[in-house]
VOBA-736299 format. One line per field, with one value per residue (C-alpha): residue in one letter; chain; x, y, z. Coordinates in steps of 0.5 Angstrom, whole numbers. Example, Ala and Ser with C-alpha at 12.3 -4.5 7.8 and 13.67 -1.06 7.14 Angstrom:
BEGIN
aa <- [A  S]
ch <- [A  A]
xx <- [25  27]
yy <- [-9  -2]
zz <- [16  14]
END
This chain:
BEGIN
aa <- [M  I  A  R  Q  L  A  D  V  A  A  L  A  H  G  T  L  V  P  D  T  G  T  T  S  P  A  A  I  S  A  V  V  T  D  S  R  Q  V  G  P  G  T  L  F  V  A  L  A  G  Q  R  T  D  G  H  S  H  V  G  A  A  A  T  A  G  A  A  A  A  L  V  S  D  V  A  A  A  R  A  C  L  A  A  A  G  T  Q  L  P  L  I  A  V  P  D  T  V  A  A  L  G  A  L  A  R  G  H  L  A  D  L  R  Q  R  A  A  Q  R  G  T  A  L  T  V  V  A  V  T  G  S  V  G  K  T  T  T  K  D  L  V  R  Q  L  L  A  A  Q  A  P  T  V  A  P  V  A  S  F  N  N  E  I  G  L  P  L  T  V  L  Q  T  D  A  D  T  R  Y  L  V  L  E  M  G  A  S  A  P  G  H  I  A  Y  L  T  D  I  A  P  L  D  A  A  G  V  L  M  I  G  H  A  H  M  E  G  F  G  S  I  E  G  V  A  R  A  K  S  E  I  V  R  G  L  L  P  T  G  T  A  V  L  N  H  D  D  A  R  A  A  A  M  A  D  L  A  P  A  H  L  T  F  S  A  A  G  S  P  D  A  D  I  R  A  T  D  V  V  L  D  A  D  A  H  A  V  F  N  L  H  L  P  G  L  S  V  P  E  R  V  R  L  A  I  P  G  G  H  N  V  S  N  A  L  A  A  A  G  L  A  L  A  A  G  A  D  P  A  A  V  A  S  R  L  A  T  V  T  V  E  S  P  H  R  M  D  V  S  L  R  E  G  N  L  L  L  I  D  D  A  Y  N  A  N  I  D  S  M  T  A  A  M  R  A  L  D  T  L  G  D  D  R  R  R  V  A  I  I  S  E  M  L  E  L  G  E  S  S  V  A  D  H  T  R  T  G  E  L  A  A  A  A  G  V  Q  L  L  I  T  V  G  A  G  A  A  P  T  A  A  A  A  R  R  R  G  V  E  V  Y  E  L  P  D  A  D  A  A  L  A  L  M  D  S  T  D  N  P  L  R  D  G  D  V  V  L  V  K  G  S  N  G  S  G  A  W  R  L  A  D  Y  L  R  D  N  R  K  E  M  R  A  R]
ch <- [A  A  A  A  A  A  A  A  A  A  A  A  A  A  A  A  A  A  A  A  A  A  A  A  A  A  A  A  A  A  A  A  A  A  A  A  A  A  A  A  A  A  A  A  A  A  A  A  A  A  A  A  A  A  A  A  A  A  A  A  A  A  A  A  A  A  A  A  A  A  A  A  A  A  A  A  A  A  A  A  A  A  A  A  A  A  A  A  A  A  A  A  A  A  A  A  A  A  A  A  A  A  A  A  A  A  A  A  A  A  A  A  A  A  A  A  A  A  A  A  A  A  A  A  A  A  A  A  A  A  A  A  A  A  A  A  A  A  A  A  A  A  A  A  A  A  A  A  A  A  A  A  A  A  A  A  A  A  A  A  A  A  A  A  A  A  A  A  A  A  A  A  A  A  A  A  A  A  A  A  A  A  A  A  A  A  A  A  A  A  A  A  A  A  A  A  A  A  A  A  A  A  A  A  A  A  A  A  A  A  A  A  A  A  A  A  A  A  A  A  A  A  A  A  A  A  A  A  A  A  A  A  A  A  A  A  A  A  A  A  A  A  A  A  A  A  A  A  A  A  A  A  A  A  A  A  A  A  A  A  A  A  A  A  A  A  A  A  A  A  A  A  A  A  A  A  A  A  A  A  A  A  A  A  A  A  A  A  A  A  A  A  A  A  A  A  A  A  A  A  A  A  A  A  A  A  A  A  A  A  A  A  A  A  A  A  A  A  A  A  A  A  A  A  A  A  A  A  A  A  A  A  A  A  A  A  A  A  A  A  A  A  A  A  A  A  A  A  A  A  A  A  A  A  A  A  A  A  A  A  A  A  A  A  A  A  A  A  A  A  A  A  A  A  A  A  A  A  A  A  A  A  A  A  A  A  A  A  A  A  A  A  A  A  A  A  A  A  A  A  A  A  A  A  A  A  A  A  A  A  A  A  A  A  A  A  A  A  A  A  A  A  A  A  A  A  A  A  A  A  A  A  A  A  A  A  A  A  A  A  A  A  A  A  A  A  A  A  A  A  A  A  A  A  A  A  A  A  A  A  A  A  A  A  A  A  A  A  A  A  A  A  A  A  A  A  A  A  A  A  A  A  A  A  A  A  A  A  A]
xx <- [-20  -22  -22  -16  -14  -10  -4  -4  -4  2  5  5  7  13  10  10  3  4  2  -3  -7  -13  -9  -14  -19  -22  -24  -22  -18  -22  -20  -13  -13  -8  -13  -16  -22  -24  -23  -29  -31  -26  -20  -13  -10  -3  0  5  10  9  11  5  2  4  -1  1  -3  -9  -9  -14  -19  -18  -20  -26  -28  -28  -21  -20  -12  -7  0  5  13  13  9  10  7  1  0  0  -5  -10  -9  -11  -17  -19  -19  -15  -13  -9  -2  2  9  14  20  18  10  11  15  10  5  8  10  3  0  6  3  -4  -3  1  -4  -10  -6  -5  -12  -14  -9  -12  -19  -16  -17  -12  -12  -8  -4  -3  0  2  8  10  12  5  -2  -1  -8  -12  -9  -11  -18  -19  -16  -20  -26  -24  -23  -29  -33  -30  -30  -29  -23  -20  -16  -14  -17  -14  -6  -5  1  7  9  3  -2  -1  -1  -7  -10  -7  -10  -17  -17  -21  -23  -27  -22  -20  -16  -12  -10  -4  -1  6  10  17  21  27  31  28  21  18  22  20  13  13  16  10  6  9  6  3  2  6  5  10  7  12  19  18  21  17  21  27  30  30  33  38  37  32  36  35  28  28  32  27  21  24  24  16  18  24  18  14  13  17  10  9  8  10  6  10  10  13  13  17  24  26  20  20  27  25  22  29  28  21  19  14  11  6  7  2  3  -2  2  0  6  5  10  6  2  -4  -4  -9  -10  -14  -14  -18  -21  -28  -31  -31  -24  -25  -21  -24  -19  -19  -17  -12  -12  -9  -15  -20  -21  -21  -20  -26  -27  -27  -29  -26  -31  -25  -23  -15  -11  -6  -11  -11  -4  -7  -13  -8  -4  -10  -13  -6  -6  -13  -11  -5  -9  -13  -19  -23  -21  -28  -30  -24  -25  -33  -32  -26  -31  -35  -29  -28  -23  -25  -20  -21  -17  -15  -17  -24  -28  -35  -39  -40  -45  -44  -42  -35  -32  -27  -21  -19  -12  -10  -7  0  4  11  13  10  3  3  4  -2  -6  -5  -6  -13  -14  -13  -18  -23  -22  -27  -29  -28  -23  -18  -15  -10  -9  -2  1  9  11  15  21  24  31  35  30  25  27  27  21  17  19  17  10  9  11  6  1  2  2  -5  -8  -8  -11  -10  -5  -5  1  1  8  15  17  12  16  19  12  9  15  15  8  8  14  9  3  -1  -4  -1  -3  3  1  5  1  -6  -9  -7  -10  -17  -17  -17  -22  -27  -26  -29  -23  -24  -21  -25  -31  -37  -36  -29  -25  -21  -15  -13  -6  0  3  -1  3  3  -5  -7  -13  -16  -17  -20  -25  -27  -28  -32  -36  -36  -35  -39  -42  -36  -36  -37  -31]
yy <- [-18  -25  -24  -25  -25  -20  -24  -27  -20  -18  -25  -23  -16  -18  -14  -15  -14  -8  -10  -6  -2  -7  -13  -18  -15  -21  -17  -19  -15  -15  -9  -5  3  9  14  15  18  11  7  3  -3  -9  -4  -4  3  4  10  12  18  22  29  33  29  23  18  17  23  20  14  17  18  11  8  13  11  4  1  -6  -4  0  -1  3  5  10  7  13  18  13  12  19  20  15  18  25  22  18  11  5  1  -5  -3  -7  -5  -5  -2  1  1  2  -5  -8  -6  -10  -16  -16  -16  -21  -26  -25  -26  -33  -35  -34  -37  -43  -44  -43  -49  -53  -52  -54  -47  -41  -34  -31  -24  -20  -13  -8  -3  2  10  11  8  4  6  5  -2  -4  -1  -5  -12  -11  -11  -17  -21  -19  -21  -28  -29  -24  -19  -14  -8  -2  5  10  9  6  3  4  1  4  3  -4  -7  -4  -7  -14  -14  -13  -20  -25  -33  -31  -27  -31  -25  -20  -14  -9  -3  -2  4  6  13  9  3  -3  0  -5  -11  -9  -10  -16  -19  -17  -20  -25  -25  -30  -25  -18  -13  -8  -2  3  5  12  19  18  20  21  25  18  14  18  15  11  5  6  7  0  -4  -1  -3  -10  -12  -14  -19  -22  -22  -27  -34  -40  -41  -34  -30  -23  -19  -15  -9  -11  -4  -2  -5  -4  -8  -13  -15  -17  -23  -27  -25  -29  -36  -35  -29  -26  -20  -15  -10  -4  -3  -9  -13  -20  -23  -21  -26  -20  -15  -9  -9  -4  1  8  13  15  22  21  19  12  7  1  -5  -12  -16  -22  -26  -33  -37  -34  -37  -31  -23  -19  -12  -8  -1  1  5  10  15  16  12  11  6  1  -1  -1  -5  -10  -11  -12  -17  -21  -20  -23  -29  -30  -30  -36  -32  -35  -31  -31  -27  -23  -21  -19  -16  -11  -7  -5  -4  4  8  8  12  20  24  19  21  23  26  30  35  41  47  52  46  46  39  38  33  31  28  31  26  26  27  26  28  21  22  29  27  22  27  33  28  26  34  35  29  31  39  39  46  48  53  49  50  47  48  45  45  43  36  34  29  30  31  34  33  38  44  40  36  42  46  40  40  48  45  39  44  49  43  40  47  50  57  59  56  57  54  53  53  56  50  50  57  53  51  58  60  55  56  63  63  59  64  61  66  64  66  64  63  62  56  53  58  63  59  58  65  67  61  64  72  76  76  68  67  61  61  57  51  51  44  44  39  39  36  36  33  31  35  41  42  40  36  42  46  40  39  46  46  39  42  49  53  59  61  63  70  71  73]
zz <- [5  9  17  20  28  31  33  25  22  27  25  18  19  23  28  36  40  45  52  55  49  49  46  49  44  40  34  27  22  15  12  12  11  11  12  19  15  12  18  20  25  23  20  21  21  18  21  16  17  11  8  10  16  21  21  29  30  28  32  37  31  28  35  36  29  31  28  31  31  29  26  28  29  34  40  44  40  39  46  47  42  45  52  49  46  52  49  48  41  40  37  33  33  27  25  19  17  10  10  15  10  4  9  11  4  1  7  5  -2  -1  4  -1  -7  -2  0  -8  -10  -4  -7  -14  -17  -17  -16  -22  -21  -27  -27  -32  -33  -38  -39  -42  -41  -35  -32  -38  -39  -32  -33  -39  -36  -30  -34  -39  -33  -29  -34  -33  -25  -19  -20  -16  -18  -16  -16  -20  -20  -14  -16  -11  -5  -1  -6  -9  -2  0  -7  -5  1  -2  -4  -1  -2  -8  -12  -18  -21  -18  -23  -21  -24  -22  -23  -22  -21  -19  -20  -16  -15  -19  -16  -9  -12  -15  -9  -5  -11  -16  -22  -27  -33  -34  -39  -41  -46  -48  -45  -46  -42  -36  -29  -33  -27  -23  -29  -32  -39  -43  -42  -35  -36  -40  -34  -29  -33  -34  -27  -28  -33  -28  -23  -26  -23  -27  -30  -32  -39  -41  -46  -49  -54  -61  -63  -58  -59  -52  -49  -54  -52  -45  -48  -47  -39  -39  -38  -44  -48  -52  -57  -59  -65  -66  -72  -75  -75  -78  -73  -67  -63  -62  -67  -70  -78  -82  -77  -78  -73  -74  -73  -66  -65  -64  -67  -71  -73  -75  -68  -69  -63  -62  -61  -66  -73  -76  -74  -71  -73  -67  -65  -58  -54  -52  -56  -58  -63  -58  -54  -60  -56  -49  -52  -55  -49  -44  -49  -49  -41  -41  -45  -41  -35  -38  -41  -47  -53  -56  -50  -50  -57  -56  -49  -52  -56  -49  -44  -42  -38  -31  -27  -28  -32  -37  -44  -42  -47  -46  -48  -43  -42  -47  -52  -50  -52  -46  -47  -40  -40  -34  -29  -32  -38  -41  -48  -51  -48  -50  -57  -57  -53  -59  -64  -61  -60  -68  -69  -65  -67  -73  -74  -67  -64  -61  -54  -50  -43  -41  -34  -34  -34  -28  -27  -34  -32  -37  -43  -39  -44  -50  -49  -47  -53  -57  -54  -56  -63  -63  -60  -66  -71  -68  -70  -63  -63  -56  -51  -44  -40  -33  -29  -30  -33  -39  -41  -47  -49  -49  -53  -58  -59  -60  -65  -69  -69  -63  -58  -51  -44  -39  -32  -26  -23  -22  -18  -23  -28  -24  -22  -30  -31  -26  -28  -34  -37  -39  -46  -47  -51  -52  -57  -56  -56  -50  -48  -41  -40  -35  -29  -23  -19  -23  -22  -29  -26  -22  -28  -32  -25  -26  -33  -32  -26  -24  -31  -32  -38  -43  -46  -53  -57]
END
């Protein structure tokens, strides 16, 4: 973030400087955080009133750590906290700190774009959404564009009304590309994000069954995802999945569009043909890309056949952002997933092959993960640790039942389910002859892994998959970092 004076930050956030709280401080704001543990000199601390803790109770700690100011909605609470800490800190008062954070990011980005235009350059903003693959595609796009010019992108899945503004505020005068991920659990969420960061390029991956509880139907999901296309600037380009009818239909909403097809449709602008998976489950294919005179044979550096679609989307977004086609084609074979718990395949102690896809889950991503397990299994015993999938609404039982069927079809011999919602998964797999352990929560699963009754064996291939809120990632972390030697069975 470029350094901004306190009064300028207050104006961008539509806030008011609070008298008698150190507002005469000359310190400029050069970073914005919502976690007091990340505070340093020049930092604006944004006090969020969360479900677990109220950020206003950490204003004193932020001041002690060297913050330049705090953005608050409860001035009395912030004053009391500062008094208890025996310190002062400039305060910017706003009615709602989340809305003010968005306003600050919106004004910051608009200012940087204007400065870039005055220099005869540009700050190009790219974003991706979809029910599956957002974070992976974001990681790939970041690397494709970073090879061209300075690029800012979010850490992990900073894709909501808090994470996205924080990412926007990391941009500075040198930033050429800003890559964003946009998530939604209800209508209007993406529209809010595109209002903060109007887009030059918008990618729509797959319209699937994520957050069905908030949308009511697959059509509701599609309408919500289409908000990203409606958020394009008049000169913007949509990059749409030709293989998904609901995504492809959004072309009518876009000023311009490119389409991509992992199925190799000749009608798509960007496509993969002659796709094969090698012994390590990495896709190898002919890449057809506008600007290339002939297709280029590419082997992806990330495993999973489903990542062909993500890679094509990333290539399309890079092209829409102005990247050189030959450079994109060359670089596509080297880009990797940078965020944790996304189809991370690694060999652990005891020759255990871990497939960590534990960040989140719905039936679409579960299907892709089971395919990867089937491909990577070889002659290893196949194990799946599946925690319940959350926010599925009325499809929960059917989707969990289908997961058990997919596990059996993928040759899973041992299934460990975590959470009451995964009971249909256990039942469906058990009916098909799979050995099943049913555990009530992640703590119980961790206790089993750490006990002498641990059912895993050296040499297994283990897929860990489930919703973030149900704790699958904790099990993946344990197997990656703290696993004891497996018992021989």
